[in-house]
N, C-alpha and C positions, 0 to 999 in steps of 0.2 A: 714419332717425339723429330720436329723438324728443329737444326742445330746440336741439335746431343751430341756431346761428346765425353768420351771414357777419360780422365785425368788421376794416373797415381803417384801415389810417394811413397820415395823406400827410403832407407833410414840405413848406410851401411855402418856396423864395427865389429871389429873381433873381439870374444874373449871366453872365458867358463861359462855357462850355466848348469845347472841341476833339472831332471828331465821327474814331474811328478804327473801324477795319475789323479784325476778328480773325474768325478762320475754318483753313476748308478750302479746297479745291477744292471741294469737296459741301458748305459749309456754308457763307457767310458771314452773323456778325451783327455789327451796330454796337454802339459803347461809347462811351462821354463820360464823360472826363476832365476831372477840373477841381473847383478846392478847392468853388464853389459848387454844385458836384454830391454832393461829399464831404457839407455841409450839409445839406443837404435829407436826406439818407439817416441821416445822426445826429439831424433834427428825425424822419422817422419813426418811427427806431428811439424817441424819447423818447416818444411817444406811447402807447408800451407802457406806462410807466414812470411819467408820468402820469395814465393812464387814459383819455385822451380821444382825438378821430376827427381831429385836427387843428393842427400847430405850424406856425405863421409868424414869419418874423423880422420886424424893423424896415422892411427895405428891400420887403419885399410889403407892410406894412403902410401906407408912405407913398403908395404908387399907388394907395392904394382909396379910393371914391365913401367922402365924411363917413357915406350913410347906414350903408354895409356895414360903415364905423369903426365907428359905432353898434351893433353887431350881435355887435362883438369886446369 
């Protein structure tokens, strides 16, 4: 595939979640439920809108070192 490039977007947020198992006897997957998980998903979707690789919330920004904050 000529000129093909992988593009990934990341939404970073911090908070609690509840893990639950879904599936059947043959296949079980983990699912995570929380408004914080939803926030991360919305941020990830926003990377497509804004054309950037990652978006983060103030909660994550406040936990960063000063040198890393300077890069933001």
